[in-house]
NUKEGU-123233 format. One line per 3 residues: number of its first residue (from 1); for each residue x, y, z of N, C-alpha, C. Coordinates in steps of 0.02 Angstrom, whole numbers. Example, Ala and Ser with C-alpha at 12.3 -4.5 7.8 and 13.67 -1.06 7.14 Angstrom:
<nodes>
1) 660 -284 390 615 -225 390 660 -165 390  642 -112 354 684 -53 357 645 2 394
</nodes>
This chain:
<nodes>
1) -1409 1703 -353 -1411 1656 -405 -1451 1583 -383  -1497 1559 -416 -1530 1489 -394 -1489 1440 -422  -1468 1396 -372 -1428 1350 -396 -1458 1304 -458
4) -1416 1255 -493 -1443 1224 -538 -1471 1169 -509  -1537 1148 -525 -1571 1086 -510 -1544 1022 -528  -1532 987 -481 -1497 904 -490 -1557 854 -473
7) -1573 806 -529 -1604 760 -504 -1566 696 -471  -1589 693 -410 -1556 636 -346 -1613 585 -343  -1585 526 -348 -1625 463 -326 -1607 441 -254
10) -1663 451 -214 -1644 442 -129 -1665 369 -121  -1636 331 -89 -1644 263 -62 -1666 261 14  -1708 216 29 -1727 199 96 -1758 259 133
13) -1802 302 92 -1830 352 122 -1897 324 157  -1902 358 222 -1973 335 261 -1993 407 286  -2055 398 305 -2088 459 342 -2074 449 416
16) -2083 504 458 -2065 494 526 -2106 540 563  -2134 550 627 -2163 592 661 -2120 606 727  -2091 662 731 -2061 678 795 -2107 717 853
19) -2125 695 900 -2165 716 953 -2133 718 1020  -2081 703 1021 -2042 698 1093 -1970 687 1084  -1936 706 1145 -1862 713 1145 -1842 635 1124
22) -1879 589 1147 -1860 526 1138 -1855 514 1065  -1925 523 1033 -1927 506 958 -1871 547 920  -1849 606 945 -1785 644 911 -1726 607 923
25) -1711 594 978 -1651 546 989 -1645 493 943  -1706 451 947 -1709 381 912 -1688 397 825  -1721 453 801 -1711 454 737 -1646 491 713
28) -1617 532 773 -1545 555 767 -1495 508 764  -1516 454 801 -1474 391 794 -1468 364 746  -1529 341 710 -1535 307 651 -1493 359 592
31) -1503 413 594 -1472 464 534 -1398 455 543  -1376 448 598 -1297 448 615 -1272 363 599  -1319 325 609 -1295 267 589 -1289 253 514
34) -1336 278 480 -1337 272 390 -1287 328 374  -1275 382 397 -1214 418 380 -1152 389 385  -1140 345 435 -1077 317 443 -1078 265 390
37) -1131 229 387 -1136 165 335 -1122 195 262  -1149 243 247 -1141 279 186 -1062 308 169  -1039 335 217 -967 342 219 -922 281 204
40) -937 238 237 -893 156 233 -914 143 154  -968 146 132 -984 117 72 -958 167 17  -954 229 25 -912 270 -26 -840 241 -27
43) -813 246 34 -739 223 42 -728 162 -2  -773 114 13 -749 44 -13 -771 53 -86  -812 94 -121 -811 96 -184 -761 128 -220
46) -739 175 -187 -667 205 -203 -610 157 -215  -609 120 -160 -550 70 -139 -563 9 -196  -624 -12 -218 -641 -52 -271 -610 -31 -337
49) -621 34 -352 -605 58 -415 -530 68 -416  -494 86 -360 -421 74 -372 -385 5 -383  -421 -49 -350 -416 -119 -361 -434 -142 -430
52) -469 -121 -472 -486 -129 -537 -430 -90 -572  -420 -30 -550 -357 13 -594 -299 -25 -591  -278 -57 -539 -221 -100 -526 -222 -156 -570
55) -277 -198 -584 -285 -249 -624 -267 -237 -687  -302 -179 -713 -287 -157 -786 -222 -140 -794  -183 -104 -743 -126 -86 -769 -74 -141 -766
58) -85 -190 -730 -44 -243 -738 -64 -283 -805  -116 -282 -832 -138 -317 -895 -111 -287 -970  -93 -213 -956 -83 -186 -1002 3 -203 -1031
61) 41 -239 -978 112 -255 -987 149 -208 -1015  141 -131 -979 168 -76 -999 218 -55 -931  194 -59 -875 224 -25 -816 270 -58 -784
64) 306 -29 -750 355 -60 -701 319 -42 -635  314 -99 -595 283 -87 -529 344 -98 -483  341 -47 -428 401 -33 -397 380 -38 -322
67) 413 -80 -275 401 -73 -204 460 -56 -175  461 -7 -125 517 9 -75 507 -9 -8  545 -31 31 547 -42 107 603 -16 141
70) 582 18 187 632 39 234 637 13 304  691 -16 332 690 -27 398 731 16 436  687 44 495 735 104 531 757 62 605
73) 790 108 652 810 86 706 756 82 756  749 29 786 684 20 842 681 82 889  739 104 897 736 160 955 722 226 927
76) 751 242 873 746 304 837 720 284 769  655 307 748 639 283 686 674 342 629  704 389 640 737 433 600 809 403 571
79) 826 352 600 887 320 576 876 267 532  881 279 459 869 224 426 924 175 418  907 108 443 968 52 435 971 24 366
82) 918 12 337 908 -30 276 862 -2 229  875 -6 160 836 16 103 825 -44 63  763 -68 38 766 -106 -16 721 -93 -65
85) 722 -114 -132 678 -114 -166 670 -159 -225  612 -173 -241 593 -215 -297 558 -201 -366  579 -217 -413 541 -185 -475 519 -250 -525
88) 456 -245 -537 424 -303 -581 406 -266 -650  453 -282 -695 435 -268 -771 372 -307 -792  314 -284 -805 269 -322 -824 269 -335 -903
91) 316 -311 -931 319 -326 -1003 351 -389 -1016  413 -397 -975 459 -451 -977 443 -500 -920  399 -470 -878 377 -521 -814 445 -541 -783
94) 489 -497 -779 538 -512 -720 551 -464 -666  577 -489 -620 602 -454 -560 665 -424 -560  677 -367 -524 737 -338 -510 741 -319 -445
97) 792 -357 -393 786 -333 -322 852 -304 -305  863 -248 -260 909 -230 -225 903 -216 -150  962 -216 -116 960 -210 -41 1024 -184 -21
100) 1012 -133 14 1075 -88 29 1062 -70 127  1109 -72 155 1120 -46 220 1152 18 229  1140 55 263 1181 117 286 1235 113 316
103) 1294 143 298 1353 139 318 1351 185 377  1313 229 383 1311 296 435 1282 255 516  1245 209 498 1220 169 559 1233 98 564
106) 1296 88 544 1316 11 550 1314 -23 618  1329 35 670 1342 12 740 1264 1 768  1218 21 734 1152 7 766 1130 -56 747
109) 1080 -95 798 1059 -161 777 984 -147 813  940 -185 773 874 -201 799 882 -271 832  818 -288 870 825 -354 895 789 -360 967
112) 772 -298 992 728 -298 1049 649 -304 1034  636 -252 988 561 -247 967 545 -272 895  604 -269 850 592 -306 780 654 -345 777
115) 647 -393 731 707 -440 709 759 -393 687  822 -410 683 874 -384 646 897 -427 586  867 -418 524 889 -474 467 918 -438 417
118) 967 -388 431 985 -354 370 1046 -397 334  1063 -459 361 1114 -506 327 1076 -557 300  1002 -564 288 959 -619 261 925 -604 203
121) 958 -561 152 927 -542 94 922 -612 57  861 -611 18 853 -675 -14 865 -679 -94  864 -618 -110 870 -603 -191 930 -569 -213
124) 976 -584 -188 1041 -553 -221 1086 -527 -168  1136 -478 -172 1194 -455 -128 1169 -405 -90  1182 -396 -25 1172 -342 13 1240 -296 8
127) 1224 -232 -10 1280 -184 -20 1274 -142 42  1329 -112 56 1335 -59 109 1367 9 83  1321 54 90 1325 122 54 1309 181 102
130) 1326 237 90 1297 286 132 1220 309 114  1186 338 148 1120 353 129 1118 399 57  1164 437 58 1158 482 -1 1177 438 -70
133) 1207 390 -65 1226 338 -125 1167 294 -129  1142 279 -76 1085 231 -91 1024 281 -114  1013 343 -89 970 387 -128 981 383 -197
136) 1039 402 -225 1070 413 -300 1056 340 -334  1067 286 -294 1045 227 -339 970 216 -345  930 232 -308 851 229 -304 826 274 -363
139) 854 336 -365 837 383 -419 857 360 -491  913 322 -490 944 298 -553 899 246 -589  893 195 -525 838 134 -554 770 158 -582
142) 749 210 -544 673 227 -549 662 281 -603  712 313 -640 708 371 -690 749 354 -747  759 290 -761 794 275 -828 748 294 -881
145) 776 283 -943 724 300 -1002 676 252 -1013  685 180 -1002 626 138 -998 571 155 -939  596 176 -886 561 182 -830 529 251 -837
148) 543 284 -871 508 364 -861 430 363 -886  391 383 -834 329 390 -851 291 330 -841  324 267 -828 286 202 -818 302 165 -748
151) 324 210 -705 332 180 -634 266 180 -592  244 126 -569 196 123 -528 213 104 -448  198 145 -403 221 130 -335 172 89 -301
154) 205 42 -263 165 -10 -229 192 -24 -162  147 -19 -113 180 -31 -37 126 -60 2  145 -78 60 90 -103 118 93 -49 164
157) 50 5 158 53 69 175 103 111 131  84 116 75 128 149 38 141 223 62  101 267 94 113 325 114 170 327 159
160) 186 281 202 248 283 248 302 276 208  302 226 153 361 226 116 377 285 79  333 319 58 339 381 17 377 431 74
163) 352 438 133 372 478 188 454 463 197  464 407 201 542 380 221 582 400 163  565 400 97 599 422 44 607 490 35
166) 559 529 56 568 590 61 619 624 111  617 581 173 658 597 227 738 592 201  735 547 143 819 530 108 819 596 50
169) 771 634 59 776 685 -1 758 671 -58  721 606 -83 690 588 -125 623 600 -139  606 663 -193 544 685 -189 506 647 -237
172) 474 603 -220 436 552 -260 403 576 -310  361 631 -302 310 659 -348 352 693 -402  397 727 -379 439 772 -441 497 729 -463
175) 528 698 -439 580 645 -468 556 597 -502  523 561 -488 502 495 -511 428 499 -544  384 541 -513 322 550 -540 283 485 -558
178) 270 451 -512 232 383 -535 177 393 -563  151 351 -603 86 353 -644 25 334 -594  45 296 -547 -3 280 -495 27 251 -433
181) -9 254 -371 3 229 -321 -48 173 -294  -23 109 -271 -67 64 -243 -48 31 -176  -86 32 -123 -74 -8 -60 -101 -67 -57
184) -67 -117 -45 -90 -182 -49 -131 -200 24  -122 -156 74 -179 -168 130 -243 -141 101  -245 -96 77 -307 -63 62 -334 -106 -6
187) -297 -132 -49 -318 -184 -108 -354 -247 -66  -323 -270 -20 -351 -324 20 -424 -313 54  -415 -252 76 -477 -232 116 -540 -222 69
190) -520 -198 6 -579 -187 -48 -599 -265 -84  -546 -322 -67 -561 -366 -97 -613 -413 -53  -608 -401 7 -653 -435 58 -718 -395 80
193) -719 -340 55 -775 -288 64 -778 -251 141  -713 -247 161 -712 -217 230 -658 -154 234  -676 -97 217 -647 -49 205 -597 -24 260
196) -618 -33 328 -566 -17 377 -514 -73 400  -522 -133 371 -493 -178 386 -407 -175 362  -372 -177 406 -287 -182 386 -252 -250 419
199) -223 -288 376 -186 -349 396 -114 -331 387  -71 -357 426 1 -341 430 29 -392 356  80 -361 336 110 -396 271 122 -475 287
202) 155 -492 342 165 -562 360 109 -605 367  57 -580 401 -16 -624 403 -46 -625 343  -49 -562 301 -80 -580 247 -58 -620 188
205) 13 -613 182 60 -660 143 36 -738 165  39 -755 222 14 -823 254 -57 -839 229  -103 -788 235 -175 -811 232 -182 -824 144
208) -142 -798 108 -147 -796 42 -103 -857 18  -62 -881 63 -19 -946 38 38 -920 -7  58 -869 1 112 -832 -26 183 -854 1
211) 220 -893 -21 289 -907 13 323 -858 32  356 -845 95 394 -798 123 434 -820 174  500 -781 166 552 -806 215 590 -740 229
214) 600 -733 297 638 -675 327 610 -613 307  570 -595 342 540 -535 331 557 -486 381  559 -416 379 599 -369 416 678 -369 390
217) 687 -385 332 736 -366 285 699 -338 241  738 -254 231 704 -218 183 696 -245 110  741 -289 91 745 -310 21 694 -362 6
220) 685 -412 62 631 -458 58 576 -429 65  555 -379 107 487 -351 119 459 -310 52  513 -287 27 484 -247 -41 479 -305 -94
223) 503 -363 -93 488 -416 -151 438 -448 -128  421 -459 -67 365 -501 -45 298 -451 -56  311 -384 -58 252 -345 -57 235 -341 -125
226) 278 -348 -184 259 -346 -258 224 -409 -267  248 -469 -242 218 -534 -257 144 -527 -232  134 -491 -154 72 -495 -142 19 -449 -181
229) 47 -396 -212 14 -357 -261 -12 -386 -323  39 -433 -353 21 -473 -406 -34 -523 -390  -30 -552 -335 -88 -592 -315 -150 -575 -309
232) -149 -506 -273 -217 -479 -273 -244 -457 -333  -206 -445 -379 -221 -430 -438 -267 -479 -486  -241 -543 -464 -277 -604 -496 -340 -629 -461
235) -336 -614 -405 -400 -629 -350 -471 -593 -377  -519 -626 -367 -586 -590 -369 -606 -557 -319  -643 -511 -323 -683 -480 -262 -733 -531 -224
238) -728 -530 -162 -774 -576 -133 -844 -546 -126  -888 -593 -132 -960 -572 -128 -983 -548 -60  -1038 -513 -44 -1063 -491 23 -1064 -548 69
241) -1090 -612 44 -1095 -659 86 -1026 -690 99  -985 -699 58 -904 -717 85 -879 -673 125  -893 -608 122 -856 -572 160 -882 -564 247
244) -954 -583 232 -988 -580 308 -961 -650 348  -945 -696 307 -925 -777 333 -851 -774 360  -818 -724 342 -742 -727 353 -742 -704 439
</nodes>
């Protein structure tokens, strides 16, 4: 069967004459460069669409935006020391923050490669519980009647946060079923027009003048990630001229 004909508009088309291996190598190099740029442009376009979607979801004042952060043991990342989550109710514009430390690993402390700040939670009381009970608290907070179907997951490398939750036997997709996922590192890359740029949480908070204190505490990191998300939703996309001058 003959495939259906599609009208396609081609850009930057030019004729060329290949009469030597040098000419072939030159045009082949140009094609690879063009394909690489096209791939980056497509990636950036999708990231900008996500950024605009995030803006619109905040404006509807319907959703609960949730950031979860996990601090693991620096010598064995399968040992979860802290779990924190922050929820922003866009309807009431109020935050709810929680911070838990795992009793199973009370004897383990970071400090050689990353700071140990489990006792420096800025937004409430730190609670010591088993990982099973912490898991139950997460599920309870994110699956209530008001939250059901209206939870939006936010993270600075959100896929890593989801993986940690799944290691705690929280199947995010099945149990919580978020309405959307947004990655603040990718949102900022879209904002500045650099699809492959990734900036760490602390550095990006400082760049955007978002006050922060005692990062590497799971509860604090979750809260500041949500603050970053909300700030990014307010900022305009940079023009190509602004992006190239950075």
